DRENDO-1510 file (C-alpha; in Angstrom, 1 decimal, always signed):
<recs>
REC; n; res; u; v; w
REC; 1; MET; +0.4; -0.4; +0.5 .
REC; 2; SER; +1.6; +3.3; -0.6 .
REC; 3; GLU; -0.4; +4.7; +2.4 .
REC; 4; SER; +0.1; +2.7; +5.3 .
REC; 5; VAL; -0.6; +3.3; +9.2 .
REC; 6; ALA; +1.8; +2.5; +11.6 .
REC; 7; THR; +1.1; +2.1; +15.2 .
REC; 8; PRO; -1.5; +4.4; +16.9 .
REC; 9; THR; +0.5; +8.1; +18.1 .
REC; 10; PRO; -0.8; +7.4; +22.1 .
REC; 11; SER; -1.1; +11.4; +22.2 .
REC; 12; VAL; -1.3; +14.5; +20.1 .
REC; 13; THR; +2.1; +16.9; +20.3 .
REC; 14; ARG; +1.5; +19.7; +22.1 .
REC; 15; VAL; +2.7; +22.9; +20.9 .
REC; 16; ASN; +2.9; +26.2; +23.2 .
REC; 17; PRO; -0.4; +28.1; +21.4 .
REC; 18; LEU; +1.0; +31.2; +22.4 .
REC; 19; SER; +4.9; +31.4; +20.6 .
REC; 20; PHE; +5.9; +32.5; +17.6 .
REC; 21; GLU; +8.4; +28.9; +17.3 .
REC; 22; GLY; +10.1; +28.9; +14.1 .
REC; 23; PHE; +9.4; +33.0; +13.4 .
REC; 24; ARG; +12.3; +33.7; +11.5 .
REC; 25; GLU; +12.3; +30.0; +9.0 .
REC; 26; VAL; +8.7; +31.2; +8.9 .
REC; 27; VAL; +8.9; +34.6; +7.8 .
REC; 28; ALA; +11.9; +33.8; +5.0 .
REC; 29; MET; +9.1; +31.3; +3.4 .
REC; 30; ALA; +6.0; +33.2; +3.6 .
REC; 31; GLY; +6.9; +36.6; +2.9 .
REC; 32; PRO; +8.5; +35.9; -0.9 .
REC; 33; MET; +4.9; +34.1; -1.2 .
REC; 34; VAL; +3.1; +36.5; -0.1 .
REC; 35; LEU; +4.9; +39.2; -1.8 .
REC; 36; GLY; +4.9; +37.3; -4.9 .
REC; 37; ALA; +0.6; +36.6; -4.3 .
REC; 38; MET; +0.5; +40.8; -3.8 .
REC; 39; SER; +1.8; +41.4; -6.8 .
REC; 40; TYR; -0.9; +38.7; -9.1 .
REC; 41; THR; -3.5; +40.5; -6.7 .
REC; 42; ILE; -2.9; +43.9; -7.6 .
REC; 43; MET; -2.3; +42.5; -11.7 .
REC; 44; GLU; -6.1; +40.9; -11.1 .
REC; 45; PHE; -7.4; +44.6; -10.0 .
REC; 46; VAL; -5.3; +46.9; -13.0 .
REC; 47; ASP; -7.1; +43.8; -15.2 .
REC; 48; LYS; -10.8; +45.0; -12.9 .
REC; 49; VAL; -10.3; +48.3; -12.9 .
REC; 50; MET; -9.1; +49.0; -16.5 .
REC; 51; VAL; -12.4; +46.6; -18.1 .
REC; 52; ALA; -14.7; +48.8; -15.3 .
REC; 53; ARG; -13.5; +51.6; -18.1 .
REC; 54; LEU; -15.2; +50.1; -20.8 .
REC; 55; GLY; -18.8; +49.5; -19.0 .
REC; 56; SER; -20.8; +47.5; -16.4 .
REC; 57; ASP; -21.2; +44.7; -19.0 .
REC; 58; ALA; -17.5; +44.2; -19.4 .
REC; 59; LEU; -16.8; +44.2; -15.2 .
REC; 60; ALA; -19.6; +41.7; -15.2 .
REC; 61; ALA; -18.3; +39.4; -18.0 .
REC; 62; VAL; -14.6; +39.5; -17.2 .
REC; 63; GLY; -16.0; +38.9; -13.3 .
REC; 64; SER; -17.7; +36.3; -14.2 .
REC; 65; SER; -15.7; +34.4; -16.9 .
REC; 66; GLY; -12.5; +35.0; -15.1 .
REC; 67; LEU; -13.8; +33.1; -12.0 .
REC; 68; TRP; -15.1; +30.0; -14.1 .
REC; 69; SER; -11.1; +30.3; -16.1 .
REC; 70; ASP; -9.8; +30.0; -12.4 .
REC; 71; THR; -11.8; +27.6; -11.2 .
REC; 72; LEU; -11.0; +25.1; -13.9 .
REC; 73; SER; -7.5; +26.0; -14.1 .
REC; 74; THR; -8.1; +24.9; -9.9 .
REC; 75; PHE; -7.8; +21.8; -10.8 .
REC; 76; ALA; -4.4; +21.5; -12.4 .
REC; 77; LEU; -3.0; +23.6; -9.6 .
REC; 78; GLY; -3.8; +21.4; -7.2 .
REC; 79; ILE; -2.4; +18.5; -8.7 .
REC; 80; VAL; +0.8; +19.6; -9.5 .
REC; 81; GLY; +0.8; +22.1; -6.2 .
REC; 82; CYS; +1.2; +18.6; -4.7 .
REC; 83; VAL; +5.0; +18.6; -6.1 .
REC; 84; SER; +5.6; +20.8; -3.0 .
REC; 85; THR; +5.0; +18.0; -0.8 .
REC; 86; PHE; +7.0; +15.6; -2.4 .
REC; 87; VAL; +10.2; +18.0; -3.1 .
REC; 88; ALA; +9.8; +19.1; +0.8 .
REC; 89; GLN; +9.4; +15.8; +2.6 .
REC; 90; ALA; +12.6; +14.7; +0.2 .
REC; 91; TYR; +14.2; +17.9; +0.5 .
REC; 92; GLY; +14.5; +17.5; +4.5 .
REC; 93; GLN; +14.9; +13.3; +4.1 .
REC; 94; GLU; +18.4; +15.2; +2.2 .
REC; 95; ARG; +17.0; +13.4; -1.2 .
REC; 96; LYS; +17.5; +16.0; -3.6 .
REC; 97; ASP; +17.6; +13.9; -6.4 .
REC; 98; LEU; +13.7; +12.9; -6.0 .
REC; 99; CYS; +13.2; +16.7; -5.5 .
REC; 100; ALA; +14.4; +16.8; -9.6 .
REC; 101; ARG; +12.4; +14.1; -10.9 .
REC; 102; PHE; +9.3; +14.8; -8.8 .
REC; 103; THR; +9.1; +18.3; -10.4 .
REC; 104; TRP; +9.8; +17.2; -13.6 .
REC; 105; ARG; +6.6; +14.5; -13.8 .
REC; 106; GLY; +4.9; +18.0; -12.5 .
REC; 107; ILE; +5.9; +19.6; -15.6 .
REC; 108; TYR; +4.7; +16.4; -17.7 .
REC; 109; LEU; +1.2; +16.3; -16.1 .
REC; 110; SER; +1.4; +20.6; -17.1 .
REC; 111; ILE; +1.8; +19.4; -20.6 .
REC; 112; ALA; -1.4; +17.4; -21.2 .
REC; 113; ILE; -3.0; +20.1; -18.9 .
REC; 114; GLY; -2.4; +22.3; -21.5 .
REC; 115; PHE; -4.3; +19.3; -24.2 .
REC; 116; ILE; -6.7; +18.2; -22.2 .
REC; 117; SER; -8.1; +21.1; -20.8 .
REC; 118; LEU; -9.1; +22.0; -25.1 .
REC; 119; ILE; -12.2; +20.5; -24.7 .
REC; 120; PHE; -14.0; +22.9; -22.3 .
REC; 121; TRP; -14.3; +25.2; -26.5 .
REC; 122; PRO; -16.8; +24.1; -27.6 .
REC; 123; LEU; -18.5; +23.1; -24.3 .
REC; 124; SER; -18.2; +26.9; -23.0 .
REC; 125; ALA; -20.8; +27.8; -25.2 .
REC; 126; TYR; -23.4; +25.5; -23.4 .
REC; 127; LEU; -21.9; +27.1; -19.9 .
REC; 128; PHE; -22.2; +30.6; -20.4 .
REC; 129; GLU; -25.5; +30.9; -21.6 .
REC; 130; SER; -27.0; +28.4; -18.7 .
REC; 131; MET; -26.2; +31.1; -16.5 .
REC; 132; ASN; -29.5; +33.6; -18.3 .
REC; 133; HIS; -26.9; +36.5; -18.0 .
REC; 134; SER; -27.7; +39.8; -20.8 .
REC; 135; ALA; -26.9; +38.8; -24.1 .
REC; 136; GLU; -23.7; +41.3; -24.4 .
REC; 137; VAL; -22.3; +40.1; -21.0 .
REC; 138; THR; -22.8; +36.8; -22.0 .
REC; 139; ARG; -21.0; +37.3; -25.9 .
REC; 140; GLN; -17.8; +38.4; -23.4 .
REC; 141; GLU; -17.7; +36.3; -21.5 .
REC; 142; LEU; -17.3; +33.1; -23.6 .
REC; 143; LEU; -14.7; +35.2; -25.8 .
REC; 144; TYR; -12.4; +35.9; -22.1 .
REC; 145; PHE; -13.2; +32.5; -21.5 .
REC; 146; ARG; -12.0; +31.1; -24.7 .
REC; 147; VAL; -9.1; +32.9; -24.6 .
REC; 148; ARG; -8.5; +32.2; -20.9 .
REC; 149; LEU; -8.4; +28.7; -21.9 .
REC; 150; LEU; -5.0; +28.7; -24.1 .
REC; 151; GLY; -3.1; +29.5; -21.0 .
REC; 152; TYR; -4.2; +26.5; -19.1 .
REC; 153; GLY; -0.4; +24.2; -19.4 .
REC; 154; PHE; +1.3; +27.7; -18.7 .
REC; 155; ILE; -0.1; +27.3; -15.5 .
REC; 156; ALA; +0.0; +24.1; -14.3 .
REC; 157; TRP; +3.9; +24.6; -15.7 .
REC; 158; GLN; +4.6; +27.8; -13.9 .
REC; 159; ALA; +3.3; +26.2; -10.7 .
REC; 160; ALA; +5.3; +22.5; -11.3 .
REC; 161; LEU; +8.0; +25.3; -11.1 .
REC; 162; ALA; +7.3; +27.4; -8.5 .
REC; 163; SER; +6.5; +24.5; -5.9 .
REC; 164; PHE; +9.5; +23.5; -6.3 .
REC; 165; PHE; +12.1; +26.3; -5.3 .
REC; 166; GLN; +9.0; +27.2; -2.7 .
REC; 167; ALA; +9.7; +23.3; -1.4 .
REC; 168; ILE; +13.8; +23.9; -1.4 .
REC; 169; SER; +13.0; +27.2; +0.6 .
REC; 170; ARG; +14.2; +29.2; -2.9 .
REC; 171; PRO; +10.6; +31.0; -2.5 .
REC; 172; ILE; +12.8; +33.6; -3.6 .
REC; 173; ILE; +13.1; +33.3; -7.1 .
REC; 174; PRO; +9.3; +33.1; -8.4 .
REC; 175; MET; +8.1; +36.1; -6.3 .
REC; 176; PHE; +10.7; +37.9; -8.9 .
REC; 177; VAL; +9.4; +35.7; -11.4 .
REC; 178; ALA; +6.0; +36.4; -11.0 .
REC; 179; PHE; +7.0; +40.5; -10.2 .
REC; 180; ILE; +8.1; +40.8; -14.0 .
REC; 181; ALA; +5.1; +38.3; -15.6 .
REC; 182; ASN; +2.9; +40.8; -13.9 .
REC; 183; MET; +4.3; +43.6; -13.9 .
REC; 184; LEU; +4.0; +42.6; -17.7 .
REC; 185; ASN; +0.5; +41.9; -17.7 .
REC; 186; ILE; -0.3; +45.3; -16.6 .
REC; 187; LEU; +1.5; +46.9; -19.5 .
REC; 188; LEU; +0.0; +44.4; -22.2 .
REC; 189; ASP; -3.2; +45.0; -20.6 .
REC; 190; TYR; -3.4; +48.9; -21.1 .
REC; 191; LEU; -1.7; +48.5; -24.6 .
REC; 192; LEU; -4.6; +45.5; -25.8 .
REC; 193; ILE; -7.4; +46.9; -23.7 .
REC; 194; PHE; -7.7; +50.1; -25.1 .
REC; 195; GLY; -4.9; +49.7; -28.5 .
REC; 196; LYS; -2.1; +52.2; -27.6 .
REC; 197; PHE; +1.2; +52.8; -29.7 .
REC; 198; GLY; -0.4; +51.1; -32.7 .
REC; 199; PHE; -1.9; +47.8; -30.6 .
REC; 200; PRO; -5.0; +46.7; -31.9 .
REC; 201; ARG; -8.3; +47.5; -29.4 .
REC; 202; MET; -9.4; +44.3; -28.3 .
REC; 203; GLU; -11.1; +45.3; -24.9 .
REC; 204; ILE; -12.3; +42.3; -23.1 .
REC; 205; ALA; -10.3; +40.4; -25.2 .
REC; 206; GLY; -7.2; +41.8; -24.5 .
REC; 207; ALA; -7.0; +41.6; -20.9 .
REC; 208; ALA; -7.6; +37.5; -21.7 .
REC; 209; VAL; -4.8; +37.4; -24.6 .
REC; 210; ALA; -2.2; +39.6; -21.7 .
REC; 211; THR; -2.7; +37.4; -19.2 .
REC; 212; VAL; -1.8; +34.3; -21.2 .
REC; 213; ILE; +1.4; +35.5; -22.4 .
REC; 214; SER; +2.3; +36.6; -19.4 .
REC; 215; ILE; +1.8; +33.2; -17.7 .
REC; 216; GLY; +4.1; +31.8; -20.4 .
REC; 217; VAL; +6.7; +34.3; -20.1 .
REC; 218; GLN; +6.8; +33.5; -16.1 .
REC; 219; GLY; +6.4; +29.4; -16.9 .
REC; 220; ALA; +9.6; +30.1; -19.8 .
REC; 221; ILE; +11.8; +32.2; -17.2 .
REC; 222; LEU; +11.5; +29.9; -14.0 .
REC; 223; HIS; +12.2; +26.4; -16.3 .
REC; 224; TRP; +15.1; +28.3; -17.2 .
REC; 225; LEU; +16.1; +29.1; -13.8 .
REC; 226; PHE; +15.5; +25.6; -13.3 .
REC; 227; MET; +17.9; +24.2; -15.9 .
REC; 228; THR; +21.0; +25.9; -14.8 .
REC; 229; LYS; +24.2; +24.6; -14.7 .
REC; 230; ALA; +24.1; +25.6; -10.9 .
REC; 231; VAL; +20.2; +24.3; -9.5 .
REC; 232; ASP; +21.3; +20.7; -12.2 .
REC; 233; ARG; +24.7; +20.1; -10.0 .
REC; 234; GLU; +22.6; +20.2; -6.9 .
REC; 235; TYR; +20.1; +18.7; -7.3 .
REC; 236; GLN; +20.3; +16.4; -10.9 .
REC; 237; SER; +18.0; +18.8; -13.1 .
REC; 238; ARG; +19.6; +18.2; -16.5 .
REC; 239; THR; +19.6; +14.4; -16.1 .
REC; 240; ALA; +15.8; +14.0; -13.7 .
REC; 241; THR; +13.8; +13.9; -17.0 .
REC; 242; ARG; +13.1; +10.0; -17.6 .
REC; 243; ILE; +9.2; +9.0; -17.3 .
REC; 244; ASP; +9.2; +7.2; -14.7 .
REC; 245; ARG; +5.5; +5.7; -13.9 .
REC; 246; THR; +5.7; +4.9; -10.6 .
REC; 247; LYS; +6.7; +8.9; -9.0 .
REC; 248; ILE; +3.6; +10.1; -11.7 .
REC; 249; TRP; +1.3; +7.7; -10.0 .
REC; 250; ASP; +2.6; +8.7; -6.0 .
REC; 251; LEU; +1.8; +12.8; -8.2 .
REC; 252; LEU; -1.6; +12.4; -8.8 .
REC; 253; ARG; -2.1; +10.0; -5.9 .
REC; 254; ILE; -1.6; +12.7; -3.1 .
REC; 255; GLY; -2.4; +15.3; -6.0 .
REC; 256; PHE; -5.8; +14.2; -7.4 .
REC; 257; PRO; -8.0; +14.5; -4.4 .
REC; 258; ALA; -6.1; +18.2; -3.8 .
REC; 259; GLY; -7.2; +19.1; -7.3 .
REC; 260; VAL; -10.7; +17.4; -6.5 .
REC; 261; ALA; -10.8; +19.7; -3.4 .
REC; 262; ASN; -9.2; +22.9; -5.3 .
REC; 263; PHE; -12.0; +22.5; -7.6 .
REC; 264; MET; -14.7; +22.1; -6.0 .
REC; 265; ASP; -14.1; +24.8; -3.5 .
REC; 266; VAL; -13.4; +27.6; -6.5 .
REC; 267; LEU; -16.0; +25.9; -8.6 .
REC; 268; ASN; -18.4; +26.7; -5.7 .
REC; 269; TRP; -17.5; +30.5; -5.8 .
REC; 270; ALA; -18.5; +30.0; -9.9 .
REC; 271; ILE; -21.7; +28.9; -9.3 .
REC; 272; PHE; -22.4; +31.0; -6.0 .
REC; 273; THR; -21.4; +34.4; -9.0 .
REC; 274; SER; -22.8; +33.3; -12.2 .
REC; 275; PHE; -25.9; +31.4; -11.2 .
REC; 276; ILE; -26.7; +32.7; -7.6 .
REC; 277; VAL; -25.9; +36.4; -7.7 .
REC; 278; GLY; -25.9; +36.2; -11.4 .
REC; 279; GLY; -29.5; +35.8; -10.9 .
REC; 280; LEU; -29.8; +38.9; -9.3 .
REC; 281; GLY; -29.2; +41.3; -12.1 .
REC; 282; THR; -26.4; +43.4; -14.1 .
REC; 283; MET; -25.9; +45.4; -11.3 .
REC; 284; GLN; -26.2; +43.0; -8.0 .
REC; 285; LEU; -23.6; +41.3; -10.1 .
REC; 286; ALA; -21.3; +44.3; -10.9 .
REC; 287; ALA; -21.0; +44.8; -7.0 .
REC; 288; GLN; -19.9; +40.9; -6.5 .
REC; 289; THR; -17.0; +41.3; -8.9 .
REC; 290; ALA; -15.9; +44.8; -7.0 .
REC; 291; ALA; -16.1; +43.5; -3.5 .
REC; 292; MET; -14.2; +40.8; -4.7 .
REC; 293; ASN; -11.3; +42.2; -6.3 .
REC; 294; PHE; -11.1; +43.5; -2.8 .
REC; 295; MET; -11.6; +40.3; -1.4 .
REC; 296; HIS; -8.6; +39.3; -3.5 .
REC; 297; PHE; -6.5; +41.1; -1.3 .
REC; 298; THR; -7.1; +38.9; +2.0 .
REC; 299; PHE; -7.8; +35.3; -0.1 .
REC; 300; ILE; -4.5; +35.9; -2.9 .
REC; 301; PRO; -1.6; +36.8; -0.1 .
REC; 302; MET; -3.0; +33.4; +2.4 .
REC; 303; MET; -2.0; +31.2; -1.0 .
REC; 304; GLY; +1.4; +33.0; -0.2 .
REC; 305; PHE; +1.0; +32.1; +3.6 .
REC; 306; MET; -1.2; +28.4; +3.0 .
REC; 307; PHE; +2.1; +27.4; +0.6 .
REC; 308; ALA; +4.7; +28.4; +2.9 .
REC; 309; ALA; +3.0; +26.2; +5.2 .
REC; 310; GLN; +2.0; +23.4; +2.9 .
REC; 311; ALA; +6.5; +23.5; +2.3 .
REC; 312; LEU; +7.4; +24.2; +5.7 .
REC; 313; VAL; +5.4; +21.0; +7.1 .
REC; 314; GLY; +6.5; +18.9; +4.6 .
REC; 315; GLN; +9.9; +19.7; +4.8 .
REC; 316; TRP; +10.0; +18.9; +9.1 .
REC; 317; ILE; +7.9; +16.1; +8.5 .
REC; 318; GLY; +10.4; +14.7; +6.3 .
REC; 319; ARG; +12.2; +14.9; +9.1 .
REC; 320; GLY; +10.8; +13.7; +11.3 .
REC; 321; ASP; +9.8; +16.1; +14.1 .
REC; 322; ILE; +6.2; +15.8; +14.3 .
REC; 323; ARG; +6.1; +18.7; +16.9 .
REC; 324; ALA; +8.2; +21.2; +15.1 .
REC; 325; ALA; +6.2; +21.2; +11.5 .
REC; 326; LYS; +2.5; +21.9; +13.6 .
REC; 327; ALA; +4.9; +24.7; +15.2 .
REC; 328; ARG; +5.6; +26.5; +12.1 .
REC; 329; ALA; +1.7; +25.5; +11.0 .
REC; 330; TYR; +0.7; +27.7; +14.3 .
REC; 331; THR; +3.2; +30.2; +13.6 .
REC; 332; ALA; +2.1; +30.5; +9.8 .
REC; 333; MET; -1.7; +31.0; +11.4 .
REC; 334; LYS; -0.7; +33.5; +13.1 .
REC; 335; LEU; +0.9; +35.8; +11.7 .
REC; 336; GLY; -1.8; +34.7; +9.0 .
REC; 337; SER; -4.6; +36.0; +11.7 .
REC; 338; CYS; -2.8; +39.2; +11.5 .
REC; 339; TYR; -3.0; +40.0; +8.0 .
REC; 340; MET; -6.8; +39.2; +7.9 .
REC; 341; LEU; -7.6; +41.3; +10.2 .
REC; 342; CYS; -5.9; +44.5; +9.0 .
REC; 343; MET; -7.6; +44.0; +5.8 .
REC; 344; GLY; -10.8; +42.5; +7.4 .
REC; 345; SER; -11.2; +45.9; +8.9 .
REC; 346; ILE; -10.0; +48.0; +6.4 .
REC; 347; MET; -12.5; +46.6; +3.6 .
REC; 348; ALA; -15.2; +46.8; +6.5 .
REC; 349; PHE; -14.3; +51.0; +7.6 .
REC; 350; PHE; -13.8; +51.6; +4.2 .
REC; 351; GLY; -16.0; +50.0; +2.0 .
REC; 352; THR; -18.2; +52.5; +0.4 .
REC; 353; PRO; -15.1; +54.8; -0.5 .
REC; 354; LEU; -13.1; +52.4; -1.9 .
REC; 355; ILE; -16.4; +50.7; -4.6 .
REC; 356; GLU; -16.6; +54.6; -4.9 .
REC; 357; THR; -12.5; +55.2; -6.1 .
REC; 358; PHE; -12.1; +53.2; -7.8 .
REC; 359; PHE; -15.4; +50.8; -9.7 .
REC; 360; SER; -18.3; +52.9; -10.4 .
REC; 361; THR; -20.1; +56.3; -8.5 .
REC; 362; ASP; -23.5; +54.6; -9.0 .
REC; 363; PRO; -25.8; +54.2; -5.6 .
REC; 364; GLU; -27.4; +51.1; -6.3 .
REC; 365; LEU; -24.0; +49.6; -7.0 .
REC; 366; VAL; -21.6; +51.3; -4.1 .
REC; 367; ASP; -24.7; +50.1; -1.5 .
REC; 368; ILE; -24.6; +46.5; -2.3 .
REC; 369; GLY; -20.8; +46.3; -2.7 .
REC; 370; SER; -20.3; +47.9; +0.4 .
REC; 371; LYS; -22.6; +45.5; +2.2 .
REC; 372; LEU; -20.8; +42.7; +1.1 .
REC; 373; LEU; -17.5; +43.6; +1.7 .
REC; 374; ILE; -18.6; +44.1; +5.9 .
REC; 375; LEU; -19.8; +40.3; +5.5 .
REC; 376; ALA; -16.3; +39.7; +3.6 .
REC; 377; ALA; -14.0; +41.6; +6.5 .
REC; 378; ILE; -16.6; +38.6; +8.2 .
REC; 379; PHE; -15.5; +36.0; +6.3 .
REC; 380; ALA; -11.8; +36.8; +6.2 .
REC; 381; GLY; -10.5; +35.9; +9.7 .
REC; 382; PHE; -12.2; +32.7; +9.5 .
REC; 383; ASP; -11.2; +31.4; +5.9 .
REC; 384; GLY; -7.1; +32.4; +7.2 .
REC; 385; ILE; -6.8; +29.5; +9.9 .
REC; 386; GLY; -9.5; +26.8; +7.3 .
REC; 387; ILE; -6.7; +28.1; +4.8 .
REC; 388; LEU; -3.2; +27.1; +6.5 .
REC; 389; SER; -4.7; +24.7; +8.1 .
REC; 390; MET; -5.1; +23.4; +4.7 .
REC; 391; GLY; -1.3; +23.8; +3.9 .
REC; 392; GLY; -0.3; +21.8; +6.6 .
REC; 393; LEU; -2.5; +19.0; +5.9 .
REC; 394; ARG; -1.0; +19.6; +2.3 .
REC; 395; GLY; +2.1; +19.6; +3.4 .
REC; 396; ALA; +1.6; +15.7; +5.1 .
REC; 397; GLY; -0.1; +14.5; +2.6 .
REC; 398; ASP; -3.8; +14.5; +4.4 .
REC; 399; THR; -4.9; +15.4; +0.3 .
REC; 400; LYS; -7.9; +12.7; +0.3 .
REC; 401; PHE; -10.0; +14.2; +3.8 .
REC; 402; ILE; -9.4; +17.5; +2.8 .
REC; 403; MET; -11.6; +16.4; -0.8 .
REC; 404; VAL; -14.2; +15.2; +1.2 .
REC; 405; ILE; -14.9; +17.6; +4.0 .
REC; 406; THR; -14.8; +20.8; +0.8 .
REC; 407; VAL; -17.1; +18.7; -0.9 .
REC; 408; LEU; -19.8; +17.4; +1.1 .
REC; 409; GLY; -19.6; +21.2; +2.7 .
REC; 410; THR; -20.2; +23.0; -0.5 .
REC; 411; TYR; -22.8; +20.9; -2.2 .
REC; 412; LEU; -24.5; +20.1; +1.3 .
REC; 413; PHE; -24.0; +23.4; +3.3 .
REC; 414; SER; -23.1; +26.5; +1.0 .
REC; 415; LEU; -24.4; +26.8; -1.6 .
REC; 416; PRO; -28.5; +25.2; -0.7 .
REC; 417; VAL; -28.0; +28.2; +2.4 .
REC; 418; ALA; -26.6; +30.4; +0.3 .
REC; 419; TYR; -30.3; +30.2; -2.8 .
REC; 420; ALA; -32.1; +30.4; +0.6 .
REC; 421; LEU; -30.8; +33.1; +2.0 .
REC; 422; ALA; -30.6; +35.4; -1.4 .
REC; 423; TYR; -34.2; +34.5; -3.0 .
REC; 424; TRP; -36.5; +32.6; -0.2 .
REC; 425; ALA; -35.8; +34.9; +2.0 .
REC; 426; GLY; -35.8; +37.5; -0.3 .
REC; 427; LEU; -32.0; +39.2; +1.1 .
REC; 428; GLY; -30.4; +39.1; -2.2 .
REC; 429; ALA; -26.5; +39.2; -2.7 .
REC; 430; VAL; -26.0; +40.0; +0.7 .
REC; 431; GLY; -27.8; +36.6; +2.5 .
REC; 432; ALA; -25.7; +35.1; -0.8 .
REC; 433; TRP; -23.0; +35.9; +1.4 .
REC; 434; MET; -24.5; +35.8; +5.5 .
REC; 435; GLY; -24.8; +31.3; +3.7 .
REC; 436; ALA; -21.0; +31.9; +2.2 .
REC; 437; THR; -19.8; +33.5; +5.4 .
REC; 438; VAL; -21.4; +30.8; +8.1 .
REC; 439; TYR; -20.0; +28.4; +5.5 .
REC; 440; ILE; -15.9; +29.5; +6.1 .
REC; 441; ILE; -16.3; +29.3; +10.1 .
REC; 442; ILE; -17.3; +25.8; +10.0 .
REC; 443; MET; -15.2; +24.5; +7.5 .
REC; 444; ALA; -11.8; +26.7; +9.2 .
REC; 445; GLY; -13.6; +24.6; +12.3 .
REC; 446; VAL; -13.5; +21.3; +10.5 .
REC; 447; MET; -9.5; +22.3; +8.9 .
REC; 448; PHE; -8.3; +23.5; +12.1 .
REC; 449; TRP; -9.6; +19.8; +14.1 .
REC; 450; ARG; -8.2; +17.8; +11.4 .
REC; 451; PHE; -4.5; +19.6; +11.7 .
REC; 452; ARG; -4.1; +19.4; +15.5 .
REC; 453; SER; -5.0; +16.3; +15.7 .
REC; 454; GLU; -2.4; +14.8; +14.0 .
REC; 455; LYS; -4.5; +12.1; +12.1 .
REC; 456; TRP; -2.5; +12.4; +9.4 .
REC; 457; ARG; +0.9; +12.2; +10.8 .
REC; 458; ASP; +1.2; +8.2; +9.7 .
REC; 459; ILE; +0.8; +8.8; +5.5 .
REC; 460; LYS; +3.2; +7.6; +3.9 .
REC; 461; ILE; +3.8; +10.0; -0.2 .
REC; 462; PHE; +6.0; +8.0; -1.3 .
REC; 463; SER; +6.0; +4.0; -3.2 .
REC; 464; GLU; +8.3; +1.7; -2.3 .
REC; 465; SER; +10.3; +2.2; -5.5 .
REC; 466; SER; +10.1; +5.9; -4.6 .
REC; 467; THR; +11.0; +5.9; -1.0 .
REC; 468; PRO; +14.2; +7.2; +0.6 .
REC; 469; THR; +16.8; +5.3; +1.9 .
REC; 470; VAL; +16.9; +7.2; +4.7 .
REC; 471; THR; +15.7; +6.2; +8.8 .
REC; 472; PRO; +14.6; +10.0; +9.0 .
REC; 473; GLY; +15.0; +11.1; +13.2 .
REC; 474; ALA; +13.9; +13.6; +14.9 .
REC; 475; VAL; +15.3; +17.1; +14.5 .
</recs>
């Protein structure tokens, strides 16, 4: 069996809940990841601010179609993102040869993902027509989505390579590459959306083209760095290219549930946005888009904290030290919670001027959007705990639990409650967000309990043929 359960652990490892153990280590890992994620958030924000200049139809369309594009891509990201789990544990066990081998398996899966994603091209028309948005919004949604489909392979490619550098404690490399890619995206947005300096005026399609090109450049730079002599000397990145079905299976065994969980979670938000809120009218959908854009300033950086927790937990599990693994995850949770508290306060107290400044002064849109931001502030505080608990679980390879709880919670609770409050209770988008907030509070509690309980500590992520010969001991 690839996952084996040893003698039951007699008690849960105790970690001081008030300490910031491993503070410098967590900051050194999480800092660059958060900054890289922030640059992506800024890119998304600028995208929508520029598109908003085209009108409310374009803003509503890019919000809905962008979310569906991200929804499908998260499945790929969930699979290849688990490259970090394997590389981190191999790195902790000082098996650097395995680090490059699992990265190459992630790259091969990325190529396959790029081709497989094209099956959604003909299916996309049925998807967006089923949402019953206005004809113009539907036309623009379909245009944006189909262009973004061309970049799915690039998304997975750069994620696999970024996971490698993060897991070997070099997160500053993908951070700088993300900065370059995002600055390129902003420049291309300006040139292609509005047709500046001789470039064609492509409007919403220009925003999608800019994103695809920028992510492709990001993957190319990371791959070049992965293949340099310095990396090859230490990790054999140039000679670990052989296709090994066992290692691909290992990656899929842990990564597939993570991909399903990612997909189902973001699919929840896509259905929530496009069908539940979108069914309430263009104005409420535009307000949702504006509110979610500010929400990204809390959610996306937390993904940086999550990837840091995943890498650090994996490294310390590889070294055989469960207590240190938990301590690093708890420190990341405390730092992430402080960040979420600050951002939540800003959204709660300054929601109205923020929406008026960046998106619209339409009284209806501002009123709805500012109310959503108050709920988003409550949502954010609990979401951080849930996200970082999942990061710790992913580092341990406990992805099946995440998948099961996400699927059950999303489709048996989150969406039904949101629909009931929005339509049956007549509370509109505000009611839908009330339901989503309650769901996140429950999910955060369940994920934190799972990580704290150490049900994951005996999971073995490497198959027999990949198991390192080093027997890890406590550090």
